[in-house]
N, C-alpha and C positions, 0 to 999 in steps of 0.2 A: 504493500500500500504506500509506503514512503517513496518507493521508486516512481509510482504513478503520480504522486504529488510533485516530485521533483520535475518530472517530465511536463506536468501541467503548468507550473509556474514558468518553465522555460518557454512554453508557447505564449505566455503572457508578456514576456520580456520584449520591449520595444513597442507594445500596444498600450502601455500604461506606465505611470511613474513608479508604481509599486504594486506588487501582488503577493498574496499569501493564500495558502490552501491548507486545510486541516481535515483529517478523517477522525471521527469519534465513534467508538464502539462501546456501548454501555449495557451492562446487564445488572439487574436488581432482583432482590428477593425479599418478601415480607411474610412473616409468620406470626400467628397469634393463637394462644390457648385461653379460653374464657369459660369459667364455670365448669371445668372438667371436660370440655369438648374442644377439639381443634376448630377454631373459628375462621382462620384464614391461612391459605397457602397460595401466595401470589408471586408470579415471576413475570418479568418483562425484559425485553431486549430491543435495542434500537441502534442503528448505525447509519452514517451518512457522511457526505463531504460538504464542507462549507468553503466558499471562495470569496475573498474580499480584495477589491482592487481600487486604485486611486488614479483618476484621470483629471489633471489640473487640480482644482481644489475640491472636486467631488468624489465621494465614495460610492461604490456599488457593491452589493452583497447578494449572493445567490447560494442556495443549498439544494442537495439532491440525495435521494436514497440510492440512486443508481451509481454504484461504485466502480463501474467499468470506465475505461478510457473515454468512450463516447459520451457517457453520462457526465463525467467530470468536465469534458470540453464544452458540453452544452451549458453547464452551470457557469463556466468561465465566460462564455458568450453573453449570458444574461447579466452577469455582474458588470461586464464592460459596458453593455448597453445602458444599464442603470446609471453607472458613473458618468457616462457621456451625456446623459439627459439632464444632469444636475445643472442648476444655474452657474454660469461662468463666474469664477472667483479666483483669487490668488491661492496657490497651494501653500499650506503651512508645512514646515519641515517636521520630520519625525526625529525624536531624540536618538542619537546613534547608539547602537548596541552591538556587542560581539555576536555574530551569527550563531544561533543555537545549533550544537552538534552533539550527537551521541544518543544515549539512552539513560533514562532515570526511572526508578521504580520505588514505590513505598515498601517498607519492610513488613513482612508477615511470616508467621511460622506455619499456619494451617490455612490453606485456601478454603474459605467458607463454602465455596461451590463444589468442593471435593468431599465435604463431610456429608454423610448419608442423611437424607431428610428425616428418617426415623430417629436418628441420634439427636438431631436438633429439636425435634418435637418432644422427645423424651425429656430433655433438659428443661424445656419450657413447662411441660406437664408437671414435673416434680416441683418446680418453683411455684406454679399456680396452685397446686394442691396444698402446699405449705401455707398459703395465704388463707385458706378456708379453715378457720379455727373452730367452727361450729357455732359461733355467735350469730344470732339471727339478724343483728344489726348490719352485718356485712352483706351488702346488696349486689356487689359486683366485684369480681376479682379477675385479673388478667396478667398474663406474661407474654411479652412480645419480643421479637428479634428481627433484625434486618441485615442485609449486606448488599454491597454493590461493588462492581469492578468496572473501571473506565480505562480504555486504552486509546491513546491519541497518537497521531502522526502529524507533523507540521513541516511545511517547507515554504520558503519565500524567495523572491527575486534578489534578496540581499545575500543569499547563500545559506540560509538556515535549513537544516535537515535533521530533525530529531524525533524521537519517540519516547513516550512515557506511559506508565501503568500505575494506577492507584487502586488499592483494595481497601475497603472499609467494612467494619462489622460493629454491631452494637445490640444491646438488649436492655430490658427493664421490666419491672413489675409494678403493679398499682392495685390499691384496694379502696373501694368506696364504702362508706358507712352512712346509714340514715337513721334518724331518730330525733324526737323532740322538735320536729320542724326543721331540722338541720340536715345537710348533705355535706360530708367531708371526704376528702381524698388524700391519701398519702402514697408516695411512690419511692422507688429506689432503682438506680442511684440518681436518676434525674426524671423529670416529667417529660412529656412529649416523646414517648417511645423509648426512653432510656439513654444510656451513655454510649456514644459512638466514637470510634477511633480509627485512624488509618492503620488497621491491623487485621489479623485473621481471626479465625474462630477461637484461638487461644485467649483473645481479649474477652469474649463472651463467657468462657469457662472461668476466667479469673474473677469475674464479677460475683460469683458464688451466690446467685439469686436465691436459691432455696434456703440458705442459711439466714438471709435477711428477711425472709417473708413473714415469719411470726411477728417480728418487731413492727414491720410496716402495717400489718393488720391491727395490731394493738394501738398504734398511734392514730390510725384513722378513727377507731372507736373512741379513744380518749379525747379527740378533738370535738366530739359531739357535746361534751360537757365542760370543755375548757373555758375558763373565765376570759372575758375580753382583756386585751392588753391595757394596762393602766396608762393614764394620760401623764405626760411629763416629758422633760428633756432627758434623753438617754442615748446610749451608744447602740447603733444598729449594725449588725453583721450581715452583709449581703452574701447569699449563696452564689457560687460561681456562675450558675445559669442566669440569674437575675443580673449580676454584674456584667456579664457578656452582652446582654440585651441593652443595658444602659450605655455601655461603651459604644456599641454598634450605632445607636441612635444619636447620642450627643457628641460623639467624637468621630466615628467611622464615616457617616454620611457628610458631616460638616467638613471633613478634611479631604473629600474627593475634589481633586483639582479642577475637573471640568465644571463642577458646580461653583467653585470659588471664582473661576474665570467667566462665569455666566453662560457657558455653553450647554448646560444641562439643568433641567428643572422638573423632570418627570418624577412622579410618585412621592419621593422624599423631599421635593422642593429644592430651592436653591440653598446657599450657605451664607451664614452671617460672618464667616471668616473672609478676610481680604488678602490678596497677594502680599501686601506690605506687612501683614501680620507674621509671616514666616520669619522666625528668628527672634521675635520680640513679644508676641502676645502671651500674656499671663493666662494660661488655660486652667490652672488649678493651683493647689498648694505645692510646696516643695516636695511633698510625698508622692506626687503624681508622676508616674513614668509609664508611657505607652509605647510599645514596640510592635511593628508589623514584621512578623517572622515567618517566612515561607520555608524555613529550613528545619523546623522542629520535627523530630521523629514522632510519628503518630498523629500529627496535627491534620485535621481535615482540610485546613487551608494551606498545607505544605505542598510544594510542587518543585519539579526541576526547572521548568520554564512556564511562564504564564501564557495566555492565549495570543500574545503577540510575539512569543519566542524570547521574552526577556527572562534571564536567569533569576531564580528565586534568591532572595537576600534577606538579611536581618537588618531592618531599618528603624532606628529610633524616631518616633514621631513627636513625642513630648518628653522632655528631659528636665527633671527637677521643676515641673510645673510650667515650663516654657515651651511654646510650639516651635518645633525645629524643621518639620518636613510634612509634606502632604502625600496623599495617595494619587497616583496618576497613571494614565496610559502614555504612550510615546508622544502623541500629538500634544497633549496638555503639558507634558514635561518640557517639550521644546519651547512651547509658548511661554 
């Protein structure tokens, strides 16, 4: 597939200022056991080629499921036509990068797609059974697991030619209790389906869901009669999941450079940060340090190269409470 993409961008050379092509092959699985029964066994697979080109100041993009040379060339033709139809304007440069070369893969010990379905369901069934303590106030119990594998190939007219593979797995348990007009839920190790990592089935086994199940059920029941939190000034400890959400919203979106420069306003809006704030803006106390790290083993956001073929790095965004850097693509970085 990489050879096909290299040939494809070679055909684009001379017809546009820049071209890149990627092939993405993704497989996913979702499993659930609820109330003693297998509730879900779902698998999905998708694959295709995406082509992006630049003609003058205009971009064109096209995608196809047809991964043959003819299908890829047809997608290139559509992308070129779209780029050529854009209003005329000056082309903005792309920040220079070393062309991506080679292969990168996330680390895992046991391929989740090589583990027998029966073994995976047996683990979930044992965890879900341990949630059912016999208390009638427990109205719903579940254990879930999921996995995905994504393989990518990327080539560009700048000489990039790389492949990468990411495998991720995760699982979790949850119990709902009802009584006295209340409905409460407790989960482990996280809500929203559990804790996922760029790892194999060994990560799911290490969560030891069945051992934590009785505690989770007991806490759900205890919440039914828990007193309200007292009023007053106090110290609040945020769970990592909540902290991640708040960082995502108040720092992540605000530091997207295309929003800062006024080129993006969709969904999350624009940004209150200005270009001149880089290096000077007091974003928080001296205790605040935020780093974008695409090199962490096990990180769901880790990669060898991003979707523009830029190598993953560890980049401090906020240091000692002061804004130092923004999140960007190559076009915004050059601007």
